[in-house]
mmCIF file of the N, C-alpha and C atoms, coordinates in Angstrom:
data_MODEL
# 
_entry.id   MODEL 
# 
loop_
_atom_site.group_PDB 
_atom_site.id 
_atom_site.type_symbol 
_atom_site.label_atom_id 
_atom_site.label_alt_id 
_atom_site.label_comp_id 
_atom_site.label_asym_id 
_atom_site.label_entity_id 
_atom_site.label_seq_id 
_atom_site.pdbx_PDB_ins_code 
_atom_site.Cartn_x 
_atom_site.Cartn_y 
_atom_site.Cartn_z 
_atom_site.occupancy 
_atom_site.B_iso_or_equiv 
_atom_site.pdbx_formal_charge 
_atom_site.auth_seq_id 
_atom_site.auth_comp_id 
_atom_site.auth_asym_id 
_atom_site.auth_atom_id 
_atom_site.pdbx_PDB_model_num 
ATOM 1   N N  . MET A 1 1  ? -104.246 -54.816 -73.405 1.00 0.00 ? 1  MET A N  1 
ATOM 2   C CA . MET A 1 1  ? -103.737 -56.155 -73.697 1.00 0.00 ? 1  MET A CA 1 
ATOM 3   C C  . MET A 1 1  ? -102.396 -56.108 -74.097 1.00 0.00 ? 1  MET A C  1 
ATOM 4   N N  . SER A 1 2  ? -102.166 -55.056 -75.102 1.00 0.00 ? 2  SER A N  1 
ATOM 5   C CA . SER A 1 2  ? -100.598 -54.803 -75.625 1.00 0.00 ? 2  SER A CA 1 
ATOM 6   C C  . SER A 1 2  ? -99.834  -54.342 -74.386 1.00 0.00 ? 2  SER A C  1 
ATOM 7   N N  . LEU A 1 3  ? -100.049 -53.336 -73.417 1.00 0.00 ? 3  LEU A N  1 
ATOM 8   C CA . LEU A 1 3  ? -99.340  -53.165 -72.266 1.00 0.00 ? 3  LEU A CA 1 
ATOM 9   C C  . LEU A 1 3  ? -98.823  -54.300 -71.692 1.00 0.00 ? 3  LEU A C  1 
ATOM 10  N N  . TYR A 1 4  ? -100.051 -55.412 -71.381 1.00 0.00 ? 4  TYR A N  1 
ATOM 11  C CA . TYR A 1 4  ? -99.668  -56.735 -70.482 1.00 0.00 ? 4  TYR A CA 1 
ATOM 12  C C  . TYR A 1 4  ? -98.772  -57.597 -71.371 1.00 0.00 ? 4  TYR A C  1 
ATOM 13  N N  . ARG A 1 5  ? -98.630  -57.548 -72.800 1.00 0.00 ? 5  ARG A N  1 
ATOM 14  C CA . ARG A 1 5  ? -98.086  -58.324 -73.465 1.00 0.00 ? 5  ARG A CA 1 
ATOM 15  C C  . ARG A 1 5  ? -96.512  -57.763 -73.367 1.00 0.00 ? 5  ARG A C  1 
ATOM 16  N N  . SER A 1 6  ? -96.419  -56.320 -73.558 1.00 0.00 ? 6  SER A N  1 
ATOM 17  C CA . SER A 1 6  ? -95.116  -55.802 -73.745 1.00 0.00 ? 6  SER A CA 1 
ATOM 18  C C  . SER A 1 6  ? -94.279  -56.110 -72.179 1.00 0.00 ? 6  SER A C  1 
ATOM 19  N N  . LYS A 1 7  ? -95.008  -55.892 -71.136 1.00 0.00 ? 7  LYS A N  1 
ATOM 20  C CA . LYS A 1 7  ? -94.716  -55.732 -69.798 1.00 0.00 ? 7  LYS A CA 1 
ATOM 21  C C  . LYS A 1 7  ? -94.228  -57.265 -69.733 1.00 0.00 ? 7  LYS A C  1 
ATOM 22  N N  . ALA A 1 8  ? -95.269  -58.316 -69.876 1.00 0.00 ? 8  ALA A N  1 
ATOM 23  C CA . ALA A 1 8  ? -94.681  -59.684 -69.632 1.00 0.00 ? 8  ALA A CA 1 
ATOM 24  C C  . ALA A 1 8  ? -93.467  -60.098 -70.568 1.00 0.00 ? 8  ALA A C  1 
ATOM 25  N N  . ARG A 1 9  ? -93.441  -59.669 -71.724 1.00 0.00 ? 9  ARG A N  1 
ATOM 26  C CA . ARG A 1 9  ? -92.168  -59.846 -72.473 1.00 0.00 ? 9  ARG A CA 1 
ATOM 27  C C  . ARG A 1 9  ? -90.927  -59.435 -71.870 1.00 0.00 ? 9  ARG A C  1 
ATOM 28  N N  . SER A 1 10 ? -91.188  -58.226 -71.040 1.00 0.00 ? 10 SER A N  1 
ATOM 29  C CA . SER A 1 10 ? -89.902  -57.567 -70.394 1.00 0.00 ? 10 SER A CA 1 
ATOM 30  C C  . SER A 1 10 ? -89.667  -58.467 -69.092 1.00 0.00 ? 10 SER A C  1 
ATOM 31  N N  . ASP A 1 11 ? -90.192  -59.427 -68.744 1.00 0.00 ? 11 ASP A N  1 
ATOM 32  C CA . ASP A 1 11 ? -89.913  -60.270 -67.589 1.00 0.00 ? 11 ASP A CA 1 
ATOM 33  C C  . ASP A 1 11 ? -90.499  -59.478 -66.355 1.00 0.00 ? 11 ASP A C  1 
ATOM 34  N N  . ASP A 1 12 ? -91.651  -58.544 -66.540 1.00 0.00 ? 12 ASP A N  1 
ATOM 35  C CA . ASP A 1 12 ? -92.322  -58.041 -65.566 1.00 0.00 ? 12 ASP A CA 1 
ATOM 36  C C  . ASP A 1 12 ? -93.748  -58.317 -65.396 1.00 0.00 ? 12 ASP A C  1 
ATOM 37  N N  . VAL A 1 13 ? -93.959  -59.664 -65.409 1.00 0.00 ? 13 VAL A N  1 
ATOM 38  C CA . VAL A 1 13 ? -95.174  -60.297 -65.333 1.00 0.00 ? 13 VAL A CA 1 
ATOM 39  C C  . VAL A 1 13 ? -95.975  -59.762 -64.144 1.00 0.00 ? 13 VAL A C  1 
ATOM 40  N N  . ASP A 1 14 ? -95.381  -59.684 -62.973 1.00 0.00 ? 14 ASP A N  1 
ATOM 41  C CA . ASP A 1 14 ? -96.343  -59.368 -61.794 1.00 0.00 ? 14 ASP A CA 1 
ATOM 42  C C  . ASP A 1 14 ? -96.738  -57.801 -61.993 1.00 0.00 ? 14 ASP A C  1 
ATOM 43  N N  . ASP A 1 15 ? -96.090  -56.888 -62.462 1.00 0.00 ? 15 ASP A N  1 
ATOM 44  C CA . ASP A 1 15 ? -96.434  -55.887 -62.638 1.00 0.00 ? 15 ASP A CA 1 
ATOM 45  C C  . ASP A 1 15 ? -97.668  -55.698 -63.959 1.00 0.00 ? 15 ASP A C  1 
ATOM 46  N N  . ALA A 1 16 ? -97.272  -56.413 -64.975 1.00 0.00 ? 16 ALA A N  1 
ATOM 47  C CA . ALA A 1 16 ? -98.562  -56.277 -65.884 1.00 0.00 ? 16 ALA A CA 1 
ATOM 48  C C  . ALA A 1 16 ? -99.624  -57.103 -65.505 1.00 0.00 ? 16 ALA A C  1 
ATOM 49  N N  . LYS A 1 17 ? -99.672  -58.352 -64.524 1.00 0.00 ? 17 LYS A N  1 
ATOM 50  C CA . LYS A 1 17 ? -100.775 -58.660 -64.145 1.00 0.00 ? 17 LYS A CA 1 
ATOM 51  C C  . LYS A 1 17 ? -101.523 -57.830 -63.377 1.00 0.00 ? 17 LYS A C  1 
ATOM 52  N N  . ARG A 1 18 ? -100.605 -57.065 -62.227 1.00 0.00 ? 18 ARG A N  1 
ATOM 53  C CA . ARG A 1 18 ? -101.421 -55.948 -61.343 1.00 0.00 ? 18 ARG A CA 1 
ATOM 54  C C  . ARG A 1 18 ? -102.365 -55.021 -62.359 1.00 0.00 ? 18 ARG A C  1 
ATOM 55  N N  . ARG A 1 19 ? -101.508 -54.404 -63.285 1.00 0.00 ? 19 ARG A N  1 
ATOM 56  C CA . ARG A 1 19 ? -102.154 -53.546 -64.182 1.00 0.00 ? 19 ARG A CA 1 
ATOM 57  C C  . ARG A 1 19 ? -103.378 -54.026 -64.939 1.00 0.00 ? 19 ARG A C  1 
ATOM 58  N N  . LEU A 1 20 ? -103.249 -55.185 -65.342 1.00 0.00 ? 20 LEU A N  1 
ATOM 59  C CA . LEU A 1 20 ? -104.364 -55.751 -66.191 1.00 0.00 ? 20 LEU A CA 1 
ATOM 60  C C  . LEU A 1 20 ? -105.633 -56.058 -65.176 1.00 0.00 ? 20 LEU A C  1 
ATOM 61  N N  . GLU A 1 21 ? -105.443 -56.460 -64.329 1.00 0.00 ? 21 GLU A N  1 
ATOM 62  C CA . GLU A 1 21 ? -106.299 -56.842 -62.950 1.00 0.00 ? 21 GLU A CA 1 
ATOM 63  C C  . GLU A 1 21 ? -107.090 -55.424 -62.630 1.00 0.00 ? 21 GLU A C  1 
ATOM 64  N N  . THR A 1 22 ? -106.166 -54.368 -62.677 1.00 0.00 ? 22 THR A N  1 
ATOM 65  C CA . THR A 1 22 ? -106.703 -53.133 -62.316 1.00 0.00 ? 22 THR A CA 1 
ATOM 66  C C  . THR A 1 22 ? -107.604 -52.584 -63.370 1.00 0.00 ? 22 THR A C  1 
ATOM 67  N N  . CYS A 1 23 ? -107.124 -52.505 -64.633 1.00 0.00 ? 23 CYS A N  1 
ATOM 68  C CA . CYS A 1 23 ? -107.924 -52.110 -65.776 1.00 0.00 ? 23 CYS A CA 1 
ATOM 69  C C  . CYS A 1 23 ? -109.109 -53.066 -66.089 1.00 0.00 ? 23 CYS A C  1 
ATOM 70  N N  . TYR A 1 24 ? -109.250 -54.345 -65.659 1.00 0.00 ? 24 TYR A N  1 
ATOM 71  C CA . TYR A 1 24 ? -110.359 -55.253 -65.958 1.00 0.00 ? 24 TYR A CA 1 
ATOM 72  C C  . TYR A 1 24 ? -111.268 -54.977 -64.973 1.00 0.00 ? 24 TYR A C  1 
ATOM 73  N N  . GLY A 1 25 ? -110.958 -54.393 -63.712 1.00 0.00 ? 25 GLY A N  1 
ATOM 74  C CA . GLY A 1 25 ? -111.814 -54.080 -62.717 1.00 0.00 ? 25 GLY A CA 1 
ATOM 75  C C  . GLY A 1 25 ? -112.723 -52.908 -62.891 1.00 0.00 ? 25 GLY A C  1 
ATOM 76  N N  . TRP A 1 26 ? -112.294 -52.041 -63.735 1.00 0.00 ? 26 TRP A N  1 
ATOM 77  C CA . TRP A 1 26 ? -113.061 -50.788 -64.027 1.00 0.00 ? 26 TRP A CA 1 
ATOM 78  C C  . TRP A 1 26 ? -114.364 -51.207 -64.857 1.00 0.00 ? 26 TRP A C  1 
ATOM 79  N N  . PHE A 1 27 ? -114.359 -52.308 -65.650 1.00 0.00 ? 27 PHE A N  1 
ATOM 80  C CA . PHE A 1 27 ? -115.430 -52.546 -66.654 1.00 0.00 ? 27 PHE A CA 1 
ATOM 81  C C  . PHE A 1 27 ? -116.596 -53.191 -65.712 1.00 0.00 ? 27 PHE A C  1 
ATOM 82  N N  . THR A 1 28 ? -117.671 -52.921 -66.237 1.00 0.00 ? 28 THR A N  1 
ATOM 83  C CA . THR A 1 28 ? -119.278 -53.344 -65.615 1.00 0.00 ? 28 THR A CA 1 
ATOM 84  C C  . THR A 1 28 ? -120.077 -54.223 -66.687 1.00 0.00 ? 28 THR A C  1 
ATOM 85  N N  . GLU A 1 29 ? -119.481 -54.367 -67.952 1.00 0.00 ? 29 GLU A N  1 
ATOM 86  C CA . GLU A 1 29 ? -120.321 -54.776 -68.938 1.00 0.00 ? 29 GLU A CA 1 
ATOM 87  C C  . GLU A 1 29 ? -119.107 -55.025 -70.136 1.00 0.00 ? 29 GLU A C  1 
ATOM 88  N N  . GLY A 1 30 ? -119.612 -55.790 -71.155 1.00 0.00 ? 30 GLY A N  1 
ATOM 89  C CA . GLY A 1 30 ? -118.892 -56.049 -72.135 1.00 0.00 ? 30 GLY A CA 1 
ATOM 90  C C  . GLY A 1 30 ? -117.915 -57.126 -72.083 1.00 0.00 ? 30 GLY A C  1 
ATOM 91  N N  . PHE A 1 31 ? -118.140 -58.055 -70.990 1.00 0.00 ? 31 PHE A N  1 
ATOM 92  C CA . PHE A 1 31 ? -117.059 -59.055 -70.706 1.00 0.00 ? 31 PHE A CA 1 
ATOM 93  C C  . PHE A 1 31 ? -117.194 -60.179 -71.995 1.00 0.00 ? 31 PHE A C  1 
ATOM 94  N N  . ASP A 1 32 ? -117.984 -60.203 -72.690 1.00 0.00 ? 32 ASP A N  1 
ATOM 95  C CA . ASP A 1 32 ? -118.078 -61.056 -74.080 1.00 0.00 ? 32 ASP A CA 1 
ATOM 96  C C  . ASP A 1 32 ? -117.211 -60.424 -75.089 1.00 0.00 ? 32 ASP A C  1 
ATOM 97  N N  . THR A 1 33 ? -116.625 -59.232 -75.103 1.00 0.00 ? 33 THR A N  1 
ATOM 98  C CA . THR A 1 33 ? -115.548 -58.841 -76.118 1.00 0.00 ? 33 THR A CA 1 
ATOM 99  C C  . THR A 1 33 ? -114.345 -59.511 -76.077 1.00 0.00 ? 33 THR A C  1 
ATOM 100 N N  . LYS A 1 34 ? -113.892 -59.422 -77.254 1.00 0.00 ? 34 LYS A N  1 
ATOM 101 C CA . LYS A 1 34 ? -112.646 -60.275 -77.418 1.00 0.00 ? 34 LYS A CA 1 
ATOM 102 C C  . LYS A 1 34 ? -111.424 -59.778 -76.437 1.00 0.00 ? 34 LYS A C  1 
ATOM 103 N N  . ASP A 1 35 ? -111.099 -58.500 -76.240 1.00 0.00 ? 35 ASP A N  1 
ATOM 104 C CA . ASP A 1 35 ? -110.270 -57.932 -75.297 1.00 0.00 ? 35 ASP A CA 1 
ATOM 105 C C  . ASP A 1 35 ? -110.554 -58.567 -73.675 1.00 0.00 ? 35 ASP A C  1 
ATOM 106 N N  . LEU A 1 36 ? -111.777 -58.225 -73.545 1.00 0.00 ? 36 LEU A N  1 
ATOM 107 C CA . LEU A 1 36 ? -112.011 -58.759 -72.194 1.00 0.00 ? 36 LEU A CA 1 
ATOM 108 C C  . LEU A 1 36 ? -112.061 -60.091 -71.769 1.00 0.00 ? 36 LEU A C  1 
ATOM 109 N N  . VAL A 1 37 ? -112.384 -61.075 -72.858 1.00 0.00 ? 37 VAL A N  1 
ATOM 110 C CA . VAL A 1 37 ? -112.403 -62.454 -72.647 1.00 0.00 ? 37 VAL A CA 1 
ATOM 111 C C  . VAL A 1 37 ? -111.019 -62.889 -72.661 1.00 0.00 ? 37 VAL A C  1 
ATOM 112 N N  . GLU A 1 38 ? -109.868 -62.287 -73.456 1.00 0.00 ? 38 GLU A N  1 
ATOM 113 C CA . GLU A 1 38 ? -108.605 -62.676 -73.545 1.00 0.00 ? 38 GLU A CA 1 
ATOM 114 C C  . GLU A 1 38 ? -108.007 -62.183 -72.066 1.00 0.00 ? 38 GLU A C  1 
ATOM 115 N N  . ALA A 1 39 ? -108.235 -60.975 -71.771 1.00 0.00 ? 39 ALA A N  1 
ATOM 116 C CA . ALA A 1 39 ? -107.913 -60.488 -70.294 1.00 0.00 ? 39 ALA A CA 1 
ATOM 117 C C  . ALA A 1 39 ? -108.084 -61.591 -69.105 1.00 0.00 ? 39 ALA A C  1 
ATOM 118 N N  . LYS A 1 40 ? -109.439 -61.948 -69.123 1.00 0.00 ? 40 LYS A N  1 
ATOM 119 C CA . LYS A 1 40 ? -109.994 -62.835 -68.107 1.00 0.00 ? 40 LYS A CA 1 
ATOM 120 C C  . LYS A 1 40 ? -109.192 -64.183 -68.174 1.00 0.00 ? 40 LYS A C  1 
ATOM 121 N N  . ALA A 1 41 ? -108.976 -64.765 -69.517 1.00 0.00 ? 41 ALA A N  1 
ATOM 122 C CA . ALA A 1 41 ? -108.390 -65.791 -69.590 1.00 0.00 ? 41 ALA A CA 1 
ATOM 123 C C  . ALA A 1 41 ? -106.766 -65.645 -69.053 1.00 0.00 ? 41 ALA A C  1 
ATOM 124 N N  . LEU A 1 42 ? -106.238 -64.569 -69.449 1.00 0.00 ? 42 LEU A N  1 
ATOM 125 C CA . LEU A 1 42 ? -104.884 -64.404 -69.041 1.00 0.00 ? 42 LEU A CA 1 
ATOM 126 C C  . LEU A 1 42 ? -104.662 -64.219 -67.474 1.00 0.00 ? 42 LEU A C  1 
ATOM 127 N N  . LEU A 1 43 ? -105.766 -63.637 -66.629 1.00 0.00 ? 43 LEU A N  1 
ATOM 128 C CA . LEU A 1 43 ? -105.776 -63.391 -65.624 1.00 0.00 ? 43 LEU A CA 1 
ATOM 129 C C  . LEU A 1 43 ? -106.104 -64.953 -64.844 1.00 0.00 ? 43 LEU A C  1 
ATOM 130 N N  . ASP A 1 44 ? -107.047 -65.476 -65.455 1.00 0.00 ? 44 ASP A N  1 
ATOM 131 C CA . ASP A 1 44 ? -107.156 -66.967 -64.634 1.00 0.00 ? 44 ASP A CA 1 
ATOM 132 C C  . ASP A 1 44 ? -106.144 -67.999 -65.039 1.00 0.00 ? 44 ASP A C  1 
ATOM 133 N N  . GLY A 1 45 ? -105.073 -67.515 -65.846 1.00 0.00 ? 45 GLY A N  1 
ATOM 134 C CA . GLY A 1 45 ? -103.917 -68.595 -66.295 1.00 0.00 ? 45 GLY A CA 1 
ATOM 135 C C  . GLY A 1 45 ? -104.267 -69.485 -67.032 1.00 0.00 ? 45 GLY A C  1 
ATOM 136 N N  . ALA A 1 46 ? -105.422 -69.214 -67.979 1.00 0.00 ? 46 ALA A N  1 
ATOM 137 C CA . ALA A 1 46 ? -105.706 -70.198 -68.997 1.00 0.00 ? 46 ALA A CA 1 
ATOM 138 C C  . ALA A 1 46 ? -104.969 -69.901 -70.299 1.00 0.00 ? 46 ALA A C  1 
ATOM 139 N N  . SER A 1 47 ? -104.007 -68.821 -70.485 1.00 0.00 ? 47 SER A N  1 
ATOM 140 C CA . SER A 1 47 ? -103.246 -68.667 -71.432 1.00 0.00 ? 47 SER A CA 1 
ATOM 141 C C  . SER A 1 47 ? -102.011 -68.421 -71.125 1.00 0.00 ? 47 SER A C  1 
# 
């Protein structure tokens, strides 16, 4: 999440989103944790 925020602040939102999508895709459980909930919201455009 911190890498996403850093990249997004530097106007490299597309790269940040690609990286976040890749990392999010590695998970098979724990989707109710704070970081994964936040990541999903960002990927879905809710935040």
